[in-house]
PyMOL CGO cylinders between C-alpha atoms (Angstrom):
from pymol import cmd
from pymol.cgo import CYLINDER

trace = [
    CYLINDER, -4.28, -12.08, -12.95, -2.88, -8.83, -11.62, 0.3, 1, 1, 1, 1, 1, 1,
    CYLINDER, -2.88, -8.83, -11.62, 0.42, -8.16, -9.90, 0.3, 1, 1, 1, 1, 1, 1,
    CYLINDER, 0.42, -8.16, -9.90, 0.84, -5.53, -7.19, 0.3, 1, 1, 1, 1, 1, 1,
    CYLINDER, 0.84, -5.53, -7.19, 4.00, -3.46, -6.99, 0.3, 1, 1, 1, 1, 1, 1,
    CYLINDER, 4.00, -3.46, -6.99, 4.90, -0.74, -4.49, 0.3, 1, 1, 1, 1, 1, 1,
    CYLINDER, 4.90, -0.74, -4.49, 6.24, 2.52, -5.93, 0.3, 1, 1, 1, 1, 1, 1,
    CYLINDER, 6.24, 2.52, -5.93, 9.76, 3.52, -4.90, 0.3, 1, 1, 1, 1, 1, 1,
    CYLINDER, 9.76, 3.52, -4.90, 11.14, 7.03, -5.29, 0.3, 1, 1, 1, 1, 1, 1,
    CYLINDER, 11.14, 7.03, -5.29, 14.43, 7.66, -7.04, 0.3, 1, 1, 1, 1, 1, 1,
    CYLINDER, 14.43, 7.66, -7.04, 16.11, 7.47, -3.63, 0.3, 1, 1, 1, 1, 1, 1,
    CYLINDER, 16.11, 7.47, -3.63, 14.53, 4.08, -2.85, 0.3, 1, 1, 1, 1, 1, 1,
    CYLINDER, 14.53, 4.08, -2.85, 11.90, 5.39, -0.42, 0.3, 1, 1, 1, 1, 1, 1,
    CYLINDER, 11.90, 5.39, -0.42, 8.74, 3.24, -0.44, 0.3, 1, 1, 1, 1, 1, 1,
    CYLINDER, 8.74, 3.24, -0.44, 5.87, 5.21, 1.16, 0.3, 1, 1, 1, 1, 1, 1,
    CYLINDER, 5.87, 5.21, 1.16, 3.31, 2.37, 1.05, 0.3, 1, 1, 1, 1, 1, 1,
    CYLINDER, 3.31, 2.37, 1.05, 5.70, -0.12, 2.64, 0.3, 1, 1, 1, 1, 1, 1,
    CYLINDER, 5.70, -0.12, 2.64, 6.54, 2.38, 5.37, 0.3, 1, 1, 1, 1, 1, 1,
    CYLINDER, 6.54, 2.38, 5.37, 2.82, 2.96, 6.05, 0.3, 1, 1, 1, 1, 1, 1,
    CYLINDER, 2.82, 2.96, 6.05, 2.08, -0.77, 6.22, 0.3, 1, 1, 1, 1, 1, 1,
    CYLINDER, 2.08, -0.77, 6.22, 5.00, -1.38, 8.58, 0.3, 1, 1, 1, 1, 1, 1,
    CYLINDER, 5.00, -1.38, 8.58, 3.40, 1.02, 11.09, 0.3, 1, 1, 1, 1, 1, 1,
    CYLINDER, 3.40, 1.02, 11.09, -0.01, -0.69, 11.09, 0.3, 1, 1, 1, 1, 1, 1,
    CYLINDER, -0.01, -0.69, 11.09, -1.04, -3.05, 13.89, 0.3, 1, 1, 1, 1, 1, 1,
    CYLINDER, -1.04, -3.05, 13.89, -0.57, -6.68, 12.79, 0.3, 1, 1, 1, 1, 1, 1,
    CYLINDER, -0.57, -6.68, 12.79, -4.31, -7.38, 12.53, 0.3, 1, 1, 1, 1, 1, 1,
    CYLINDER, -4.31, -7.38, 12.53, -4.86, -4.40, 10.23, 0.3, 1, 1, 1, 1, 1, 1,
    CYLINDER, -4.86, -4.40, 10.23, -1.79, -5.15, 8.10, 0.3, 1, 1, 1, 1, 1, 1,
    CYLINDER, -1.79, -5.15, 8.10, -3.05, -8.71, 7.70, 0.3, 1, 1, 1, 1, 1, 1,
    CYLINDER, -3.05, -8.71, 7.70, -6.41, -7.42, 6.42, 0.3, 1, 1, 1, 1, 1, 1,
    CYLINDER, -6.41, -7.42, 6.42, -4.65, -5.10, 3.95, 0.3, 1, 1, 1, 1, 1, 1,
    CYLINDER, -4.65, -5.10, 3.95, -2.61, -8.06, 2.73, 0.3, 1, 1, 1, 1, 1, 1,
    CYLINDER, -2.61, -8.06, 2.73, -5.80, -10.11, 2.29, 0.3, 1, 1, 1, 1, 1, 1,
    CYLINDER, -5.80, -10.11, 2.29, -7.43, -7.35, 0.21, 0.3, 1, 1, 1, 1, 1, 1,
    CYLINDER, -7.43, -7.35, 0.21, -4.29, -7.03, -1.94, 0.3, 1, 1, 1, 1, 1, 1,
    CYLINDER, -4.29, -7.03, -1.94, -4.47, -10.80, -2.55, 0.3, 1, 1, 1, 1, 1, 1,
    CYLINDER, -4.47, -10.80, -2.55, -8.07, -10.43, -3.73, 0.3, 1, 1, 1, 1, 1, 1,
    CYLINDER, -8.07, -10.43, -3.73, -7.01, -7.75, -6.18, 0.3, 1, 1, 1, 1, 1, 1,
    CYLINDER, -7.01, -7.75, -6.18, -4.26, -9.98, -7.53, 0.3, 1, 1, 1, 1, 1, 1,
    CYLINDER, -4.26, -9.98, -7.53, -6.38, -13.13, -7.75, 0.3, 1, 1, 1, 1, 1, 1,
    CYLINDER, -6.38, -13.13, -7.75, -9.97, -12.18, -8.64, 0.3, 1, 1, 1, 1, 1, 1,
    CYLINDER, -9.97, -12.18, -8.64, -10.81, -11.39, -12.28, 0.3, 1, 1, 1, 1, 1, 1,
    CYLINDER, -10.81, -11.39, -12.28, -13.56, -8.98, -11.09, 0.3, 1, 1, 1, 1, 1, 1,
    CYLINDER, -13.56, -8.98, -11.09, -12.78, -7.30, -7.77, 0.3, 1, 1, 1, 1, 1, 1,
    CYLINDER, -12.78, -7.30, -7.77, -15.83, -5.95, -5.87, 0.3, 1, 1, 1, 1, 1, 1,
    CYLINDER, -15.83, -5.95, -5.87, -15.94, -2.14, -5.71, 0.3, 1, 1, 1, 1, 1, 1,
    CYLINDER, -15.94, -2.14, -5.71, -15.95, -2.30, -1.93, 0.3, 1, 1, 1, 1, 1, 1,
    CYLINDER, -15.95, -2.30, -1.93, -12.26, -3.26, -2.24, 0.3, 1, 1, 1, 1, 1, 1,
    CYLINDER, -12.26, -3.26, -2.24, -10.98, -1.66, -5.45, 0.3, 1, 1, 1, 1, 1, 1,
    CYLINDER, -10.98, -1.66, -5.45, -12.35, 1.16, -7.54, 0.3, 1, 1, 1, 1, 1, 1,
    CYLINDER, -12.35, 1.16, -7.54, -11.25, 3.86, -9.95, 0.3, 1, 1, 1, 1, 1, 1,
    CYLINDER, -11.25, 3.86, -9.95, -11.48, 7.38, -8.57, 0.3, 1, 1, 1, 1, 1, 1,
    CYLINDER, -11.48, 7.38, -8.57, -13.39, 9.85, -10.73, 0.3, 1, 1, 1, 1, 1, 1,
    CYLINDER, -13.39, 9.85, -10.73, -11.87, 13.18, -11.77, 0.3, 1, 1, 1, 1, 1, 1,
    CYLINDER, -11.87, 13.18, -11.77, -8.31, 11.90, -11.35, 0.3, 1, 1, 1, 1, 1, 1,
    CYLINDER, -8.31, 11.90, -11.35, -5.48, 10.90, -13.68, 0.3, 1, 1, 1, 1, 1, 1,
    CYLINDER, -5.48, 10.90, -13.68, -6.61, 7.22, -13.67, 0.3, 1, 1, 1, 1, 1, 1,
    CYLINDER, -6.61, 7.22, -13.67, -5.93, 6.75, -9.96, 0.3, 1, 1, 1, 1, 1, 1,
    CYLINDER, -5.93, 6.75, -9.96, -7.36, 3.62, -8.33, 0.3, 1, 1, 1, 1, 1, 1,
    CYLINDER, -7.36, 3.62, -8.33, -8.20, 3.16, -4.67, 0.3, 1, 1, 1, 1, 1, 1,
    CYLINDER, -8.20, 3.16, -4.67, -7.72, 0.01, -2.60, 0.3, 1, 1, 1, 1, 1, 1,
    CYLINDER, -7.72, 0.01, -2.60, -10.30, 0.11, 0.18, 0.3, 1, 1, 1, 1, 1, 1,
    CYLINDER, -10.30, 0.11, 0.18, -9.75, -1.72, 3.46, 0.3, 1, 1, 1, 1, 1, 1,
    CYLINDER, -9.75, -1.72, 3.46, -11.84, -1.74, 6.64, 0.3, 1, 1, 1, 1, 1, 1,
    CYLINDER, -11.84, -1.74, 6.64, -10.39, -3.41, 9.71, 0.3, 1, 1, 1, 1, 1, 1,
    CYLINDER, -10.39, -3.41, 9.71, -11.39, -3.18, 13.35, 0.3, 1, 1, 1, 1, 1, 1,
    CYLINDER, -11.39, -3.18, 13.35, -13.42, 0.00, 12.89, 0.3, 1, 1, 1, 1, 1, 1,
    CYLINDER, -13.42, 0.00, 12.89, -10.62, 1.69, 10.94, 0.3, 1, 1, 1, 1, 1, 1,
    CYLINDER, -10.62, 1.69, 10.94, -10.60, 2.51, 7.23, 0.3, 1, 1, 1, 1, 1, 1,
    CYLINDER, -10.60, 2.51, 7.23, -7.44, 2.52, 5.14, 0.3, 1, 1, 1, 1, 1, 1,
    CYLINDER, -7.44, 2.52, 5.14, -6.87, 3.56, 1.55, 0.3, 1, 1, 1, 1, 1, 1,
    CYLINDER, -6.87, 3.56, 1.55, -4.02, 2.75, -0.80, 0.3, 1, 1, 1, 1, 1, 1,
    CYLINDER, -4.02, 2.75, -0.80, -3.85, 4.74, -4.01, 0.3, 1, 1, 1, 1, 1, 1,
    CYLINDER, -3.85, 4.74, -4.01, -2.17, 3.71, -7.22, 0.3, 1, 1, 1, 1, 1, 1,
    CYLINDER, -2.17, 3.71, -7.22, -2.43, 3.19, -10.94, 0.3, 1, 1, 1, 1, 1, 1,
    CYLINDER, -2.43, 3.19, -10.94, -2.08, 0.60, -13.66, 0.3, 1, 1, 1, 1, 1, 1,
    CYLINDER, -2.08, 0.60, -13.66, 1.09, 0.09, -15.68, 0.3, 1, 1, 1, 1, 1, 1,
    CYLINDER, 1.09, 0.09, -15.68, -0.32, -1.91, -18.56, 0.3, 1, 1, 1, 1, 1, 1,
    CYLINDER, -0.32, -1.91, -18.56, -3.34, -4.11, -17.97, 0.3, 1, 1, 1, 1, 1, 1,
    CYLINDER, -3.34, -4.11, -17.97, -2.12, -6.30, -15.11, 0.3, 1, 1, 1, 1, 1, 1,
    CYLINDER, -2.12, -6.30, -15.11, 0.43, -4.37, -13.03, 0.3, 1, 1, 1, 1, 1, 1,
    CYLINDER, 0.43, -4.37, -13.03, -1.01, -2.26, -10.20, 0.3, 1, 1, 1, 1, 1, 1,
    CYLINDER, -1.01, -2.26, -10.20, 1.50, 0.21, -8.78, 0.3, 1, 1, 1, 1, 1, 1,
    CYLINDER, 1.50, 0.21, -8.78, 0.52, 1.46, -5.31, 0.3, 1, 1, 1, 1, 1, 1,
    CYLINDER, 0.52, 1.46, -5.31, 2.10, 4.78, -4.44, 0.3, 1, 1, 1, 1, 1, 1,
    CYLINDER, 2.10, 4.78, -4.44, 0.22, 6.34, -1.52, 0.3, 1, 1, 1, 1, 1, 1,
    CYLINDER, 0.22, 6.34, -1.52, -1.46, 5.04, 1.66, 0.3, 1, 1, 1, 1, 1, 1,
    CYLINDER, -1.46, 5.04, 1.66, -3.35, 6.67, 4.50, 0.3, 1, 1, 1, 1, 1, 1,
    CYLINDER, -3.35, 6.67, 4.50, -5.89, 6.10, 7.24, 0.3, 1, 1, 1, 1, 1, 1,
    CYLINDER, -5.89, 6.10, 7.24, -9.23, 7.43, 6.07, 0.3, 1, 1, 1, 1, 1, 1,
    CYLINDER, -9.23, 7.43, 6.07, -10.91, 9.83, 8.47, 0.3, 1, 1, 1, 1, 1, 1,
    CYLINDER, -10.91, 9.83, 8.47, -13.26, 11.77, 6.19, 0.3, 1, 1, 1, 1, 1, 1,
    CYLINDER, -13.26, 11.77, 6.19, -15.97, 10.85, 3.70, 0.3, 1, 1, 1, 1, 1, 1,
    CYLINDER, -15.97, 10.85, 3.70, -14.04, 11.99, 0.63, 0.3, 1, 1, 1, 1, 1, 1,
    CYLINDER, -14.04, 11.99, 0.63, -10.51, 11.05, -0.38, 0.3, 1, 1, 1, 1, 1, 1,
    CYLINDER, -10.51, 11.05, -0.38, -8.35, 14.11, 0.41, 0.3, 1, 1, 1, 1, 1, 1,
    CYLINDER, -8.35, 14.11, 0.41, -7.24, 16.07, -2.66, 0.3, 1, 1, 1, 1, 1, 1,
    CYLINDER, -7.24, 16.07, -2.66, -3.65, 16.26, -1.39, 0.3, 1, 1, 1, 1, 1, 1,
    CYLINDER, -3.65, 16.26, -1.39, -3.55, 12.44, -1.33, 0.3, 1, 1, 1, 1, 1, 1,
    CYLINDER, -3.55, 12.44, -1.33, -4.79, 12.28, -4.92, 0.3, 1, 1, 1, 1, 1, 1,
    CYLINDER, -4.79, 12.28, -4.92, -2.33, 14.97, -6.06, 0.3, 1, 1, 1, 1, 1, 1,
    CYLINDER, -2.33, 14.97, -6.06, 0.56, 13.13, -4.38, 0.3, 1, 1, 1, 1, 1, 1,
    CYLINDER, 0.56, 13.13, -4.38, -0.48, 9.84, -6.01, 0.3, 1, 1, 1, 1, 1, 1,
    CYLINDER, -0.48, 9.84, -6.01, -0.72, 11.53, -9.42, 0.3, 1, 1, 1, 1, 1, 1,
    CYLINDER, -0.72, 11.53, -9.42, 2.71, 13.13, -8.97, 0.3, 1, 1, 1, 1, 1, 1,
    CYLINDER, 2.71, 13.13, -8.97, 4.28, 9.80, -8.06, 0.3, 1, 1, 1, 1, 1, 1,
    CYLINDER, 4.28, 9.80, -8.06, 2.58, 8.22, -11.08, 0.3, 1, 1, 1, 1, 1, 1,
    CYLINDER, 2.58, 8.22, -11.08, 4.21, 10.82, -13.35, 0.3, 1, 1, 1, 1, 1, 1,
    CYLINDER, 4.21, 10.82, -13.35, 7.57, 10.22, -11.65, 0.3, 1, 1, 1, 1, 1, 1,
    CYLINDER, 7.57, 10.22, -11.65, 7.21, 6.44, -12.05, 0.3, 1, 1, 1, 1, 1, 1,
    CYLINDER, 7.21, 6.44, -12.05, 6.53, 6.61, -15.79, 0.3, 1, 1, 1, 1, 1, 1,
    CYLINDER, 6.53, 6.61, -15.79, 9.19, 9.25, -16.39, 0.3, 1, 1, 1, 1, 1, 1,
    CYLINDER, 9.19, 9.25, -16.39, 11.83, 7.09, -14.73, 0.3, 1, 1, 1, 1, 1, 1,
    CYLINDER, 11.83, 7.09, -14.73, 10.53, 3.86, -16.29, 0.3, 1, 1, 1, 1, 1, 1,
    CYLINDER, 10.53, 3.86, -16.29, 10.64, 5.30, -19.80, 0.3, 1, 1, 1, 1, 1, 1,
    CYLINDER, 10.64, 5.30, -19.80, 14.11, 6.69, -19.10, 0.3, 1, 1, 1, 1, 1, 1,
    CYLINDER, 14.11, 6.69, -19.10, 15.32, 3.17, -18.19, 0.3, 1, 1, 1, 1, 1, 1,
    CYLINDER, 15.32, 3.17, -18.19, 13.99, 1.40, -21.27, 0.3, 1, 1, 1, 1, 1, 1,
]
cmd.load_cgo(trace, "trace")
């Protein structure tokens, strides 16, 4: 089983939590349901969770709700901990490069601070 964790910056800012707090209840509930699938299913269908190619091992949580598409980006810390560090409403076919770069930067920050605290 996997565990989902939301990235926090060194100042305590949690971008994914902030994004989810702004979603309409119905959409936030669907995101929560998809996150539960990722935690509970041994093999998650690619329509909900897939690794992005040509990235630094960034994974994408994919949610469709009420005609809207949302993406949460993150990475694995070990084999079971998924750290989500970026979220956005998808409006184009491809995942924006700035979203991927931000997710990769937060991943580096996460591991740098985690290793510094061990």
